[in-house]
VOMAR-542623 format. One record per residue (C-alpha): residue number from 0; x, y, z. Coordinates in steps of 0.001 Angstrom, whole numbers. Example, Ala and Ser with C-alpha at 12.3 -4.5 7.8 and 13.67 -1.06 7.14 Angstrom:
BEGIN
<node 0,<12300,-4500,7800>>
<node 1,<13670,-1060,7140>>
//
This chain:
BEGIN
<node 0,<-13704,39157,-1340>>
<node 1,<-10116,37275,-1322>>
<node 2,<-9959,33767,-2047>>
<node 3,<-7696,33127,921>>
<node 4,<-6395,35770,3307>>
<node 5,<-3248,35411,5183>>
<node 6,<-3750,38369,7464>>
<node 7,<-2601,38191,11328>>
<node 8,<-2015,34378,10568>>
<node 9,<1126,32780,12875>>
<node 10,<3012,30380,11327>>
<node 11,<3184,27015,12809>>
<node 12,<5791,24268,13167>>
<node 13,<5763,22131,10004>>
<node 14,<3896,18582,10972>>
<node 15,<5989,15137,10563>>
<node 16,<4052,13108,8658>>
<node 17,<4678,9497,9937>>
<node 18,<3762,6572,7326>>
<node 19,<1412,3858,8512>>
<node 20,<3887,1524,10737>>
<node 21,<4548,-1879,8579>>
<node 22,<1621,-4656,9576>>
<node 23,<-1653,-5919,8847>>
<node 24,<-4365,-3828,8457>>
<node 25,<-8243,-4022,7795>>
<node 26,<-8375,-1603,5106>>
<node 27,<-11456,-565,2332>>
<node 28,<-10801,660,-1127>>
<node 29,<-12079,4072,-1586>>
<node 30,<-10529,5320,-4573>>
<node 31,<-9593,3665,-8028>>
<node 32,<-7633,5833,-10436>>
<node 33,<-6032,5238,-14165>>
<node 34,<-2812,7709,-14780>>
<node 35,<-691,7673,-17463>>
<node 36,<3029,7681,-16734>>
<node 37,<5534,9891,-18257>>
<node 38,<6666,6529,-20962>>
<node 39,<3073,6746,-22366>>
<node 40,<1830,3923,-20534>>
<node 41,<-660,3914,-17250>>
<node 42,<-1004,2503,-13890>>
<node 43,<-3608,1969,-11809>>
<node 44,<-4026,4064,-8456>>
<node 45,<-5868,2287,-5399>>
<node 46,<-6843,4548,-2334>>
<node 47,<-7014,2313,480>>
<node 48,<-8752,3653,4130>>
<node 49,<-7535,1659,7330>>
<node 50,<-10789,545,9129>>
<node 51,<-9368,20,12781>>
<node 52,<-7023,25,15235>>
<node 53,<-4152,3424,15933>>
<node 54,<-4486,4138,12487>>
<node 55,<-8255,4343,11712>>
<node 56,<-9066,6458,8852>>
<node 57,<-5351,6382,7774>>
<node 58,<-4942,6360,3703>>
<node 59,<-2206,4338,2395>>
<node 60,<-1804,4392,-1652>>
<node 61,<-970,1576,-4217>>
<node 62,<53,2068,-7541>>
<node 63,<9,-683,-10655>>
<node 64,<1734,-162,-13418>>
<node 65,<-628,-1673,-16212>>
<node 66,<1220,-746,-19594>>
<node 67,<4965,-21,-19117>>
<node 68,<5079,2375,-21984>>
<node 69,<7957,2897,-24818>>
<node 70,<11389,3713,-24244>>
<node 71,<11917,7138,-25043>>
<node 72,<15254,6627,-26601>>
<node 73,<14107,3469,-28786>>
<node 74,<10298,3838,-29381>>
<node 75,<10682,185,-28431>>
<node 76,<8032,-839,-25766>>
<node 77,<9431,-1217,-22386>>
<node 78,<10376,-4535,-20270>>
<node 79,<7450,-5667,-18875>>
<node 80,<8444,-7179,-15617>>
<node 81,<6753,-4516,-13462>>
<node 82,<3544,-5108,-15616>>
<node 83,<3589,-8823,-14396>>
<node 84,<4247,-7972,-10874>>
<node 85,<1682,-5629,-10589>>
<node 86,<-669,-7714,-12523>>
<node 87,<11,-10633,-9537>>
<node 88,<-804,-7941,-6838>>
<node 89,<-4434,-6966,-8279>>
<node 90,<-5150,-10618,-8812>>
<node 91,<-3690,-11032,-4992>>
<node 92,<-6295,-8162,-4414>>
<node 93,<-8836,-10126,-6159>>
<node 94,<-8707,-13046,-4856>>
<node 95,<-8698,-11555,-1028>>
<node 96,<-12230,-9602,-1904>>
<node 97,<-13601,-12527,-3637>>
<node 98,<-14025,-10553,-7161>>
<node 99,<-12474,-13096,-9894>>
<node 100,<-13352,-10668,-12797>>
<node 101,<-13736,-7564,-13127>>
<node 102,<-14160,-5393,-16283>>
<node 103,<-13590,-2027,-14606>>
<node 104,<-11572,-1107,-12330>>
<node 105,<-14236,873,-10366>>
<node 106,<-14991,-2608,-9293>>
<node 107,<-12600,-2852,-6548>>
<node 108,<-14198,322,-4770>>
<node 109,<-15803,37,-1098>>
<node 110,<-14146,-3544,-851>>
<node 111,<-12678,-4828,1950>>
<node 112,<-9533,-6954,2926>>
<node 113,<-6450,-7108,5401>>
<node 114,<-3542,-5531,3607>>
<node 115,<356,-6135,4929>>
<node 116,<2601,-2858,4590>>
<node 117,<6247,-3302,4686>>
<node 118,<8938,-1004,4792>>
<node 119,<9824,68,1210>>
<node 120,<13130,-736,-236>>
<node 121,<13618,2702,-2263>>
<node 122,<13788,5749,-545>>
<node 123,<11268,8577,-1472>>
<node 124,<12052,12119,-574>>
<node 125,<14958,10880,2066>>
<node 126,<12454,8381,3595>>
<node 127,<11709,4649,3336>>
<node 128,<8029,4829,3625>>
<node 129,<5486,1919,3932>>
<node 130,<4408,-225,736>>
<node 131,<1563,-2889,230>>
<node 132,<3125,-6086,-7>>
<node 133,<-290,-8342,17>>
<node 134,<-3983,-8571,515>>
<node 135,<-5649,-11309,2484>>
<node 136,<-9291,-12023,2974>>
<node 137,<-10871,-9904,5990>>
<node 138,<-11779,-13592,7774>>
<node 139,<-8093,-13719,8179>>
<node 140,<-7640,-10115,9674>>
<node 141,<-7427,-12137,13738>>
<node 142,<-4771,-14879,12346>>
<node 143,<-2642,-12226,10958>>
<node 144,<-2970,-9591,13931>>
<node 145,<-2977,-11369,17074>>
<node 146,<768,-11456,18675>>
<node 147,<2603,-14243,17779>>
<node 148,<4548,-16310,20050>>
<node 149,<8078,-16057,20910>>
<node 150,<10560,-18769,19270>>
<node 151,<13055,-17704,21687>>
<node 152,<12305,-19915,25043>>
<node 153,<13962,-19300,28442>>
<node 154,<17009,-21540,28371>>
<node 155,<17663,-23754,31482>>
<node 156,<20656,-22755,33762>>
<node 157,<22385,-26080,32602>>
<node 158,<21937,-24534,28923>>
<node 159,<23811,-21212,29549>>
<node 160,<27531,-22061,28440>>
<node 161,<29186,-19868,31054>>
//
């Protein structure tokens, strides 16, 4: 018996997978993986799943550099600014989920938080994806997701210059 049989299969139009739009979303951490980088460093990748709303069940990944590795040309350690930024982001998540000390990254699993997604500044595969910009406690969900009042009130007739 074949592993996969495409007999009679009619090709479908490729679907365009749209990123989750920028905004604030309640999420749960469903996956944590530490991965090596090509420069002999390491990064932690979190899998976040949206809990509610139009994007319920959608996944967002957040990757954080934990060790920048070495410069292949010089063999010297690489700049650690990216590690510092990643550490701040992970500490921000820890504060949001009220987990002040961890011994393993798996301790992030099954915790909930509100994530802020924003359009990335760097293009990836010809598009600007959304990326995680911050984490907030779940207690802030209503405050972060309620519609904001307009800051531009309708001018009075006397205020219109023409």
